[in-house]
N, C-alpha and C positions, 0 to 999 in steps of 0.2 A: 504494500500500500504506500502510495506517495504521500508526502507531507508538504504543507505549504511552506514556502520559503520564510525563513526568519527575518525579522526586520533588519534591514541593512544598517551596518554601523556607519556613523558619520564619516563621510569620505570627502573626496574632492568636490568642492562647490564650484561647478563650472561657471554658473552665471555670475557669481560674485567675483571670481578671479578674472573672468573675461571682461567684466565691466571695469575693473581696476586697470588691468593691463592694456585693454583697448583705449581707455581714457588717456593713460600715460603716453601710449604710442601716437594717438591722434593729436594730443596736445603738443608733443615734441615735433611731429611732422608739420603741424599748423604753424608753430612758432618759427621753425626753420624756413618754411615756405614764405612766411610773412617777412622775415629778415632778408631773405634773398630777393624777393620781389621789391621790397621797399628800397633796398640798396640799388637794385637795377633801375627802378624808376627815378631815384634821385640822381644816379650817375647819368642817365640819358637826358634828364631835364637840364642838369648843369652843363653837360657837353653841348647840348643844343643852344643854350644861352651863351656859352663861351664862343661857339662858332659864329653866332650872330654878331657878337661884339668884335670878333676878329675881322669879319667881313666889313663891318663898319669902319674899323680902324684902317684896314687896308684901302678902303675906298677914300678915306681922308688923305692917306699918304699919296695915293695916285692923283687925287684932285689937286692937292696943294703942291705936288711935285717936290717933296722934301726928302727924297731918298738920299741925296748927297749929304744931308746933315747927319745921317746915321753913321756914315763912314768918315766924317771929318775927324782929323787927328786932334784938333783943338776943341775941347769941350765948350770953351767960351764962345768960339765962333759958331758952333752949332746952336748954342742956346740963344745967341743974340740975333740969329737970322730972323727976319720979319716973318717969312713964310713958316719957318719952324715954330715960332712963337704963336702964330695963328693956328697952326696945326695942333699944337699942344693945348691951346685954349679950347679948341673943340673937344679934344679928348678929356680934358679936365671937367668940361661942362656936361659930359655924358651923364644920364640919369643915375642917381644913387651911387655915384663914385665918391668914396671916402678919401682915397689917395691914388695918384697916378704917377708912375715912374717910367722913364724911357731909358733903355739900356743899349749901349753899343755892344758890338760882338765880343769885346774884351771884358765885358762885365761892368764897365763904368756906368754910372748914372749920368746920362746926358742932360736930363731935365727932370724935375720932380715938382709936384705941387707943394712940397715942403722944401724951400730953398736950401735949408741946411744939409740936405741929402745930395744935392747936385755936385757931381764930381767924385763922389765916394764910390768905393768898390767893396762889395760884401762877398766874403769868401764862403765856400761850402753851401752854395745855394743850388741844391739839386734841381729844383723846379726851373730855375733860370737856365741851367746847363741843358736840360731836356728841351726847353723852348728854343734855344739856339740851334738845336739839331733839327728843328722844323716842326715839332709837335706842339699842339695847343694843350696847355697844362691847366687843369682845374683843381682847385683845392678849396674845401669848405671847412670852416672851423668857427671858433668863438673868439671874438675880440675881447681881450681882457686888458684894457689899457691901464687898469688900476693895479696890476701886479707889479711888484718891484722889479722883477726880471721877466721881460716878455719872452714868449716861446721862440720867436725869431728876431734877428737883429733888425729886420725891416719893420718890425712892429713898434719901434721906438717912436716917441712923440705922437702916438695916436691919441685920439680923444679918449677921455675916461668914460667908457661905455662897456656894456657886456651884452652882445647879441651875436647872432650868426652872421659871418661875413663870407663873401665869395672872393677868392683870389684867382685872377686869370693872368696867365702869362701867354701873350699873344704874339707869335712870330710875325715879323714884317718882312716882306720880300720886295725886291726892286722890280717895279712894274715894267721897266724898259727892257729887262733881261729875258722876258718871255716866261713860258710855263715852267721851265727848269731853273728859274732864278733861285739863287741861294738866299739865306736869311741875312738881312743887313742890320737887324736890331730886334728888340723885344719891347713891347709895351706891357707894363704890369699895371693891372687895375685892382685896387681894393674897393670892393663895393659892399654896401649894406642893402641888398635887394629885398625890400619889404614884400613886394608882390610875389617874387620868386620863392621867398621863404614861406609865405602863406600857402602858395601852391604846393610846395614840398610837404608842409605840415598836413594839408588836406589829403594829398595823395597817400602819405604814410598812414594816416588814420583810415582812409578807405581800404588800403591794402590789409591792414590789421583787422578791420571789421569784416572784410570778405573772407579772410583766412579763418577768423573765429567762427563766422556763420557756417562756412563750408565744413569746418571741423565738427561743429555741433551737429549739423545735418548728417554727416558721415557716421558720427558716433551714435546718434539716435537711431539711424536706420539699421546699422549693424547690430546694435543692442536689441532693437525690436525683433529682428530676425532670430537672434540667439535666444531671446526670452520665449518666443513662440516655439522654437525648437526644444527648449528646456521643458516647456509645458507639455509638448507632445511626448517627449521622453518620459516625463513623469506620469502622464496618462497611460502610456504603454506599460510602464512598470506597474502601475496600479491594476491595469487589466490583467497583467500576467499573474500578480499576486491573487487577484480575485479569481482568475481561472483555476489556479492551483487549489485555492480554498474550495471552490465549487466542485472541482474534480474529487477532492476528498469527501465532500458531502455526497457526491454521486456514488462513490465507492461504499461509503457507509450505508447509503440507502439500498444499494444492491446487496450488501451483506445482510442488512436487516430483512429485506424482502425475501432473500433466500432462506433465512432462518425461520421465518414465520409461515412460509407456504406449506410446509409439512403439517404443523399444528392445525392450520386452517383446513387442510384436507381431512384430518382426523375429525375435526369438529363437524364438518359437513357430512362425513360418513356416519358419525354417531347420530346426528340429527335425522338423517334419512332412515337409518335403522330404527330409531325411536318412533318415527312416524309409521313405519311399516309394521312394527310389532305391537303397536297400540300401547305405548307407555302410559303410565298413570298421568303423566303431564299432558295438558291440553295440546292438541295437534297444532293450534295456532302458534304456540311457543316454538315448536319445532320448525314450522314454516318460517317464522320470523328469524330464527337462528340461521336457517339456510339463506334467507334473503340478505342478512347482514354479512354472512360469510362470502356470498357472491359480491357484495359491495366492496368488502375489504380486498378480495381477490382482484377486482377491477382497479382499485386504487394501487395495489402492488404492481400490477402490470404498467400502470401509468408512471409510477416512480421508477421502474426499471427503464422505461422508454425515456424518461427525463434524465436519467443518469448517463445516457449515451452522449456521444460528442455533439457539438453544435450542429444545428440543422433546423429546417422549418418543421414545426409541429403540425401533424395532420389534423383533420376533423374540423367541425364547425359547431357552434353552440348558440342557443337562443339566449341572448344577453338579458332580455327583459325577464324571462323566466328565472334565470340565474339570480338576478337582483331580487326578485320577489322571494325566492327560496332563501337567500341570505337574510332578508328582512325577517322572515318567519323564524329562522334559527336564532337570530340574535335579539329579537324584540323581548323575549322573556328575560334574558340576561340584563338587557338595558333597563327594563322595568324594575327588576329586583334591586338594581343599584340606583334607582330613582334618576334615570337618565332617559332621554328620548331619542328615537331613531326614526328618521323620516326618509321616504323615498319619493322622488319626483320623476315621472316618466312622461314623455311627450304623448299627446293624444293620438298621433298618427302611428305610433309604435316605433320600434327600433329594428334595424336590420340584424340579421345573424352575423356573428363575428367568427374569426378564425380561432381554432383551438377546441379541444374537447371540453365538454361541460364540466368534468371533474377538475381540470386545470383552472378554468374560469372560477369555479366555486372556491378552490384553494386560494386563488388570488384575492377574491373578495373576503374570504375569511381572515387572511392576513391583514388586509387594510382595515377591516372593521375591528379586529382584535386590537390593533394599535390605537385606533381612535377611541375604543372603549377604555383602554388603559390611560390614555392621555387626558380624559375628561374626569371631572369630579362630580359629586352628587349635584343634580340640577343642571348638568351640562346637556348638550344636544349634539347629535351627529346627523348630517344631511347627505344623502346620496342623490345626485342629480345627473341624469344622462340625456344627451341630445345627439341628434343625427348630424354628421358632417359629410362633406363630399366624398371622402375616402373611407369613412367608417363611423365610429362612435367616439364621442368625448364623454368620459365619466369623471365626475368630480366628487370626491369624498371629503367633506369639510367637517371639522370638529371644533369645539369651543374650548379646547384645552389650553395649557400654559404656553404652548408653542415650542419651537426648537431654536436653540441659540444659533446665530449665524455661523459661528466657527464649527458647529457640529452638523450643519445642514448638508455640507458636501461629503460627510462621512457616513451618513445613515444607510447608504446603499452598499457599504463595504461588508463583506461576510465577517461574522463573529464580532461585529462592532455593535455594542448595546450598552445602555446605561441602566437596564433593568436588572435587579438582583438575580433573577432566575432566567433571564433571557439569553438566548444563544446568538442573537443578532443575525439570523438567517431569513427572517420573514421578508423584509423589503429586498434583500439581495436576491432571493428566489423569485420574487415578484418581477423585478427588473429583468432577470435572466429569462423568465418565461415570456415576458412581453417582447424582448428583443428577438427571441426565436419565432414569435408570432408576427413580427414586423411592426410592433407597436412601440410605445414609449411611456415613461412615467417621469413626472417632475413634481417637486415639492415647493410650495410657497408657504412661509410661516412667519408669523408675528405673534406677539403676546395676545392670547385670546382667540386666535384663528389660525388653523393650519389646513391647507388644501392640498390634496393629492390629485393631480390631473393625469388621468390614464387615457391614452389614445389606443383604441383597438381597431385594426383594419377589418373591413367588412369581408365576409366569406364570399368566395367566387366559385360557382354561382350561388346566389342566395337560395337556400332551400325553401321549398313550398311550406307555407305555414298553415 
């Protein structure tokens, strides 16, 4: 004989660990994606802005024809040229320029918006050396003019402020030398671009917001799928446990049925012999004994059939007659406990339903027995059946204390019962029987009212009544 599986020991919590690990992974990927995209957007915007500034400066050099001033050996001669002074005036007047320097190819400052810097040479200026090789250099940082020692020598004498600056080293080429002209100088612009800084801030916020939203959507969707999968696994596990438990019940039923068939045969034989020999006991008693023995034998055959594997149960039954029979059996018990039992049937009658009458009766017995135990003196139970398109809907409602929400999902589990002498098999067998018939059962409960809704499919074809 097989035994149901024992409760599994606490093990790996898939949903909990997946939620933690997936959140950490999605968060890390989202942060990395946001950092990379924000850096890329910032770099592209800065380079585009620098390229526009370079084109503007190159256009001024070409228009003012000041190329020779970049290559002049005498810095004063370059600075005192009227055309060069006009050129630099245009450069210094460019929007949002904090400081402008013009460098010769040897690194000397030919002209500066700060006269004290004109003629000086700053060593170890990597950005200047890169620009002299022909590349447009962009650097963004924070102006900290209030620091005792500036980060770069070129930052000396800057205004006391603290904001993001943009430093552009713009190579200047000789327009007359053609497309392959070499670099004749570099214009350095220190700018405080308010609009550009605002655009960079907005684009950074947008990138971070999109990364956070996409990460949340990815996390929520994957977590939802895993939660659904976990529920399906849990339901399958519960069905496996329930199937094993019901298999045990079937084996017990088969064993009990096998054990009582021989005594029943003896009872029947004795009763027949008593009737034939004319025992002192009235013949009606012998006939009643035979009748009950036949009834028990039929029940045993039904139990044996029910103990077999899953499959559709044969037969059909008159549900209205089964309900009236259940009412007749239980009304005396209800009355003895000062409770009421009511039955409501539609005037047009009910169709026959699938399943043998004895199984339908056993199902009704289980439902009414539970309702009887759930109610107290003065309580009432109501059976109401009505016709539906595909069968019959039966509602058994009692006025008992109700079932706690945390227990409502457990009442159909085999061997789950809060009754001192209950086995917890009644509702489990009811649901199993209905599933094999193609029906279903659901419970709705609140304090003072519990309703069991049973859906029974109509028999095909409907027998003649």
